[in-house]
C-alpha positions as CSV (number, residue, x, y, z in Angstrom):
1,M,51.4,-3.0,-60.6
2,P,52.0,0.7,-61.4
3,G,52.9,1.6,-57.8
4,R,55.7,-0.9,-57.5
5,P,58.4,1.0,-59.6
6,A,57.8,4.2,-57.6
7,L,58.2,2.3,-54.3
8,T,61.4,0.7,-55.6
9,T,62.8,4.0,-56.7
10,L,62.0,5.5,-53.3
11,I,63.8,2.7,-51.5
12,A,66.8,2.8,-53.8
13,Q,67.3,6.5,-53.1
14,H,68.0,5.7,-49.5
15,G,70.7,3.2,-50.3
16,A,74.2,4.1,-51.3
17,G,73.0,6.6,-53.8
18,G,75.7,9.1,-52.8
19,E,73.4,12.1,-52.8
20,G,74.6,13.3,-49.4
21,G,71.8,11.7,-47.3
22,E,74.3,9.1,-45.9
23,T,76.7,11.8,-44.8
24,I,73.9,13.7,-43.1
25,M,72.7,10.6,-41.3
26,T,76.3,9.8,-40.2
27,I,76.8,13.3,-38.8
28,F,73.4,13.1,-37.0
29,L,74.2,9.7,-35.5
30,V,77.7,10.8,-34.3
31,S,76.1,13.9,-32.8
32,V,73.5,11.9,-30.9
33,L,76.1,9.5,-29.6
34,V,78.3,12.3,-28.4
35,V,75.4,14.0,-26.6
36,I,74.5,10.7,-25.0
37,W,78.0,9.9,-23.8
38,L,78.5,13.4,-22.5
39,T,75.3,13.3,-20.6
40,L,76.2,9.9,-19.1
41,G,79.6,11.2,-18.2
42,V,78.1,14.2,-16.4
43,V,75.7,12.1,-14.5
44,C,78.4,9.7,-13.4
45,W,80.6,12.6,-12.4
46,I,77.8,14.0,-10.2
47,F,77.3,10.7,-8.4
48,W,81.0,10.2,-8.0
49,R,81.3,13.6,-6.4
50,A,78.4,12.9,-4.1
51,K,79.9,9.6,-3.0
52,K,83.3,11.3,-2.4
53,R,81.6,14.0,-0.3
54,E,79.6,11.3,1.6
55,D,82.8,9.3,2.4
56,L,84.6,12.5,3.5
57,E,81.7,13.4,5.9
58,K,81.6,9.8,7.2
59,Q,85.4,10.0,7.9
60,R,85.0,13.3,9.7
61,T,82.1,12.0,11.8
62,E,84.1,8.9,12.9
63,A,87.1,11.1,13.8
64,E,85.0,13.4,16.0
65,W,83.1,10.7,17.9
66,P,85.5,7.9,18.8
67,S,83.7,4.9,20.2
68,A,83.9,4.4,23.9
69,P,85.8,1.3,25.1
70,S,83.4,-1.3,26.3
71,S,84.0,-2.7,29.7
């Protein structure tokens, strides 16, 4: 098959050929992971702040309206 050596050569180029493609892919992967972790951190921080604000508001509401003693 004449097409087989060309396919093998193409696949072999993406191995550990050392032409810089591996380094570029590593940099790309690390960049994507950093962006994902930063985005996740920001989302968690937003929800944490909202929960903290909700707890503070609940504490203020309970302090302003004490329950009446039941008789």
